[in-house]
C-alpha positions in Angstrom: -57.8 119.6 96.9 -54.3 119.0 98.1 -52.1 121.9 99.4 -48.4 121.7 99.7 -45.6 123.9 100.9 -43.5 123.2 97.9 -43.7 124.1 94.2 -41.9 122.4 91.3 -39.6 124.9 89.6 -37.7 122.7 87.2 -37.7 119.3 85.4 -34.8 118.0 83.4 -32.0 115.5 83.1 -29.6 114.8 86.0 -26.8 117.1 84.7 -29.0 120.1 84.3 -30.8 119.5 87.6 -27.4 119.3 89.3 -26.4 122.7 87.9 -29.7 124.3 89.0 -29.5 122.7 92.4 -25.9 124.0 92.9 -27.0 127.5 91.9 -29.9 127.4 94.3 -27.7 126.1 97.1 -25.3 129.0 96.4 -27.9 131.6 97.3 -29.2 129.7 100.3 -32.2 127.9 98.8 -32.3 124.2 99.7 -34.2 122.4 97.0 -35.9 119.0 97.1 -35.0 116.7 94.3 -37.6 114.1 93.2 -36.5 111.2 91.0 -39.5 109.0 90.2 -37.5 107.0 87.7 -35.0 105.9 90.4 -37.8 105.2 92.9 -39.6 103.0 90.3 -36.3 101.2 89.6 -35.7 100.5 93.2 -39.3 99.2 93.6 -38.7 96.8 90.7 -40.7 98.6 88.1 -39.6 99.8 84.7 -39.5 103.6 84.1 -39.8 105.9 81.1 -38.4 108.8 83.1 -35.0 107.3 83.9 -32.5 110.1 84.4 -35.0 112.9 84.7 -35.6 114.7 88.0 -37.8 117.4 89.4 -36.7 120.3 91.6 -39.1 121.6 94.3 -38.6 124.7 96.5 -40.5 126.1 99.4 -43.4 128.3 98.3 -41.7 131.3 100.0 -38.7 130.9 97.7 -40.4 130.3 94.3 -39.8 133.8 92.9 -36.1 133.9 93.7 -35.7 130.3 92.6 -37.4 131.0 89.2 -35.0 133.8 88.5 -32.1 131.4 89.0 -33.7 128.6 87.0 -34.4 131.0 84.1 -30.8 132.4 84.2 -29.3 128.9 84.2 -31.6 127.8 81.3 -30.6 130.9 79.3 -26.9 130.2 79.9 -27.4 126.6 78.8 -29.2 127.6 75.6 -26.4 130.1 74.8 -23.7 127.4 75.0 
């Protein structure tokens, strides 16, 4: 079993990920953005996930990050 210090808190397209990332940075959380589609493209493979990214935060920041993610998602759904 693998253990990691980071937890995925969001998955979405580039625009939404950028919005969530900016909000996290604003409160001092530095997320890690994982873009497997871009990694596969650079390695010469095709990708079904092109344009979708994942946001990871340190395990100590998950609760605070999820509050922000949920708020941003609610704002986007209300628009």
